PLY file of the C-alpha trace (Angstrom):
ply
format ascii 1.0
element vertex 104
property float x
property float y
property float z
element edge 103
property int vertex1
property int vertex2
end_header
100.40 32.78 -15.89
97.68 31.27 -13.72
96.67 35.14 -13.09
96.24 35.66 -16.83
94.39 32.11 -17.25
91.70 33.61 -14.39
91.42 36.89 -15.88
90.88 35.67 -19.26
88.12 32.99 -17.95
86.62 35.90 -16.08
86.55 38.07 -19.15
84.73 35.44 -20.90
82.24 34.58 -18.37
81.26 38.47 -18.37
80.97 38.53 -22.17
78.78 35.57 -21.80
76.65 37.01 -19.16
76.31 40.37 -19.87
74.22 40.27 -23.11
71.28 38.32 -20.96
71.43 40.89 -18.29
71.32 43.55 -21.08
68.43 42.38 -22.22
66.10 43.69 -19.53
62.58 42.92 -18.83
59.80 41.77 -21.22
58.70 44.14 -23.47
55.63 44.17 -25.44
55.97 44.91 -29.23
54.12 44.17 -32.49
55.98 40.94 -32.75
54.92 39.26 -29.69
51.31 41.21 -29.03
48.35 40.54 -30.70
46.39 43.68 -31.81
49.37 45.79 -31.54
48.53 47.90 -34.59
45.29 48.47 -33.24
46.48 49.91 -30.04
46.92 53.43 -29.08
50.53 54.30 -27.76
48.86 54.42 -24.11
47.18 51.40 -24.30
50.63 49.49 -25.38
52.35 50.95 -22.29
49.18 49.94 -20.03
49.37 46.47 -21.62
53.04 45.92 -21.19
52.52 47.24 -17.67
49.74 44.96 -16.83
51.71 41.99 -18.08
54.26 42.73 -16.05
52.24 42.94 -13.09
50.64 39.76 -12.79
51.22 37.03 -10.17
48.94 34.43 -11.05
48.26 32.37 -14.03
44.58 32.73 -13.49
44.55 36.63 -13.37
46.73 37.07 -16.38
44.66 34.30 -18.34
41.44 36.63 -17.49
43.31 39.78 -18.90
44.65 38.04 -21.94
41.05 36.54 -22.79
39.62 39.93 -22.49
42.32 41.55 -24.48
42.22 39.23 -27.47
38.39 39.71 -27.38
38.91 43.66 -27.84
41.71 43.03 -30.42
39.33 40.89 -32.27
36.55 43.03 -31.98
38.41 46.19 -33.27
39.96 43.71 -35.99
36.49 42.96 -37.15
35.33 46.68 -37.24
38.04 47.47 -39.78
37.81 44.25 -41.52
41.56 43.39 -40.69
42.62 39.65 -39.74
44.51 39.16 -36.62
47.34 36.85 -36.67
47.01 33.98 -34.38
49.42 31.44 -32.67
51.40 33.63 -30.50
53.14 32.53 -27.43
51.04 32.50 -24.13
52.73 35.22 -21.98
50.87 33.70 -19.27
52.75 30.53 -19.34
55.41 31.45 -17.28
53.27 31.43 -14.31
51.97 28.09 -14.68
55.58 27.01 -14.24
56.43 29.19 -11.31
58.78 31.09 -13.61
58.96 34.84 -13.91
59.83 36.30 -17.36
59.79 39.92 -15.92
63.35 39.01 -15.18
64.55 36.71 -17.72
63.97 38.68 -20.31
61.94 35.90 -22.45
0 1
1 2
2 3
3 4
4 5
5 6
6 7
7 8
8 9
9 10
10 11
11 12
12 13
13 14
14 15
15 16
16 17
17 18
18 19
19 20
20 21
21 22
22 23
23 24
24 25
25 26
26 27
27 28
28 29
29 30
30 31
31 32
32 33
33 34
34 35
35 36
36 37
37 38
38 39
39 40
40 41
41 42
42 43
43 44
44 45
45 46
46 47
47 48
48 49
49 50
50 51
51 52
52 53
53 54
54 55
55 56
56 57
57 58
58 59
59 60
60 61
61 62
62 63
63 64
64 65
65 66
66 67
67 68
68 69
69 70
70 71
71 72
72 73
73 74
74 75
75 76
76 77
77 78
78 79
79 80
80 81
81 82
82 83
83 84
84 85
85 86
86 87
87 88
88 89
89 90
90 91
91 92
92 93
93 94
94 95
95 96
96 97
97 98
98 99
99 100
100 101
101 102
102 103
């Protein structure tokens, strides 16, 4: 009976942990990247790669500012409005937390 209980608990714990691990590293997408619709597929890949590579808040924030300015300029040229108020993808570096591994 104890073996069955231990097996059941192990299976339940695995069922809870597996989906978190399956999420993988952070991925850029239309829902979390300002100006996604204004970027080429190659730019999207490069953007995601660059975001994953930052190790300091300062370098991440510098890139973020430049990226936002570029997307705002492209939107102005096309008479489009960019949505604002998204999550700061550099914030995890302020707190010393690495979202590349957590899937946030």
